[in-house]
C-alpha positions as CSV (number, residue, x, y, z in Angstrom):
1,M,0.0,0.0,0.0
2,L,1.4,3.4,-1.0
3,P,1.5,6.2,1.5
4,K,-1.1,9.1,1.0
5,A,1.3,11.9,2.0
6,P,4.6,12.5,0.0
7,V,7.5,10.6,1.5
8,D,10.6,12.6,2.5
9,I,13.4,10.6,0.9
10,E,17.1,11.2,1.5
11,W,18.4,13.4,-1.3
12,Q,22.2,13.2,-1.4
13,R,24.4,16.2,-0.5
14,D,28.1,16.8,-0.1
15,E,30.0,16.6,3.1
16,R,29.2,20.3,3.9
17,G,25.4,19.7,3.4
18,Y,25.2,21.4,0.0
19,Y,23.8,19.9,-3.2
20,Y,26.4,19.0,-5.8
21,R,27.2,21.1,-8.8
22,L,26.9,18.9,-11.8
23,L,30.2,19.9,-13.5
24,R,32.2,19.4,-10.2
25,L,30.8,16.0,-9.4
26,R,32.9,13.0,-10.4
27,P,30.3,10.1,-10.4
28,A,32.9,7.3,-10.1
29,E,34.6,9.0,-7.1
30,A,31.2,9.5,-5.5
31,G,30.6,5.7,-5.7
32,L,27.7,6.0,-8.1
33,T,28.9,3.4,-10.7
34,G,26.4,0.6,-10.9
35,V,24.1,2.2,-8.2
36,G,20.5,2.6,-9.2
37,G,18.1,5.4,-8.2
38,V,16.4,8.6,-9.1
39,Y,18.2,11.8,-9.9
40,V,17.2,15.4,-10.4
41,L,18.9,18.3,-12.1
42,W,18.1,22.0,-11.6
43,T,19.4,25.6,-11.7
44,R,19.1,28.2,-9.0
45,G,19.4,32.0,-9.2
46,I,17.0,34.6,-10.4
47,H,15.0,32.2,-12.6
48,P,15.4,28.8,-11.0
49,K,14.3,25.9,-13.1
50,W,13.9,22.1,-12.7
51,I,15.8,20.7,-15.7
52,Y,15.5,17.0,-15.7
53,V,14.3,14.0,-13.6
54,G,15.7,10.5,-14.4
55,A,15.4,6.9,-13.1
56,T,18.3,4.6,-13.8
57,D,20.0,1.4,-12.9
58,N,23.4,3.2,-13.0
59,L,23.6,6.7,-11.5
60,G,27.3,7.0,-12.4
61,A,26.6,6.5,-16.1
62,A,23.5,8.6,-16.2
63,I,24.9,11.6,-14.3
64,G,28.1,11.3,-16.3
65,Q,26.1,11.4,-19.5
66,A,24.1,14.4,-18.3
67,R,27.4,16.2,-17.8
68,D,28.1,15.8,-21.5
69,T,24.6,16.5,-22.9
70,Q,24.2,19.8,-24.7
71,E,20.6,20.3,-23.6
72,I,21.9,20.2,-19.9
73,L,25.0,22.2,-20.6
74,A,22.9,25.0,-22.2
75,F,21.6,25.8,-18.7
76,E,25.1,26.1,-17.2
77,G,25.6,29.4,-19.0
78,R,22.8,31.1,-17.0
79,S,23.5,29.6,-13.6
80,S,25.2,26.5,-12.2
81,V,23.4,23.2,-12.7
82,Y,22.9,21.2,-9.5
83,V,22.3,17.5,-9.1
84,T,21.1,15.2,-6.4
85,W,20.0,11.6,-6.2
86,S,18.4,9.0,-4.0
87,P,19.1,5.3,-4.2
88,I,15.5,4.1,-4.8
89,R,14.7,0.4,-5.0
90,P,14.1,-0.8,-8.6
91,E,10.4,-1.5,-8.2
92,Y,9.8,2.1,-7.0
93,R,12.1,4.1,-9.3
94,D,9.7,4.7,-12.2
95,G,6.8,5.6,-9.9
96,V,9.0,8.1,-8.0
97,A,10.4,9.6,-11.2
98,L,6.9,9.8,-12.7
99,H,5.6,11.7,-9.7
100,L,8.5,14.2,-9.8
101,R,8.2,14.7,-13.5
102,N,4.5,15.4,-13.1
103,T,4.8,17.8,-10.1
104,L,8.1,19.6,-11.0
105,T,7.5,19.8,-14.8
106,P,11.2,19.8,-15.8
107,E,12.3,21.8,-18.8
108,L,13.5,18.6,-20.5
109,G,10.8,16.0,-20.9
110,Q,12.7,13.4,-22.9
111,V,14.2,10.3,-21.4
112,F,17.9,10.0,-21.8
113,P,19.3,6.6,-23.1
114,T,20.8,5.6,-19.7
115,D,17.4,6.1,-18.0
116,H,14.1,4.3,-18.1
117,L,10.6,5.5,-17.3
118,K,7.5,3.4,-17.7
119,A,4.6,5.8,-18.2
120,N,2.1,3.2,-17.1
121,E,3.5,3.0,-13.6
122,T,1.7,4.4,-10.6
123,A,3.2,7.7,-9.4
124,I,4.7,7.5,-5.9
125,A,4.6,10.8,-4.1
126,V,7.9,12.0,-2.7
127,L,9.1,15.4,-1.6
128,P,11.5,17.0,-4.1
129,P,14.9,18.2,-3.2
130,G,14.6,21.3,-1.1
């Protein structure tokens, strides 16, 4: 049975308690290779925007690819792009990502090749990074 209120999941931060800047993060050094979960990209500043929400079996590869994707890098010129992730169990990943995509309405709606998202999944309500 799914909870009625959004679940507060643990979004990852650096050792000082800040969210990671995408271009400074080294996924392999952060131990993300082969780790599955959900990740979120966004910008801050005068016009903050949610950029992308992904669900993947390999956060290291997915975040590494995001660092090299022109659509993501286009946001870097306006403000730094930030990233966080949560290691969500495989059976819940698509539902969590679907809920975040529906509520945050990220700028990029496509699904990157390293990610998966089954549109027929039941959305699982979680709190976004904050």
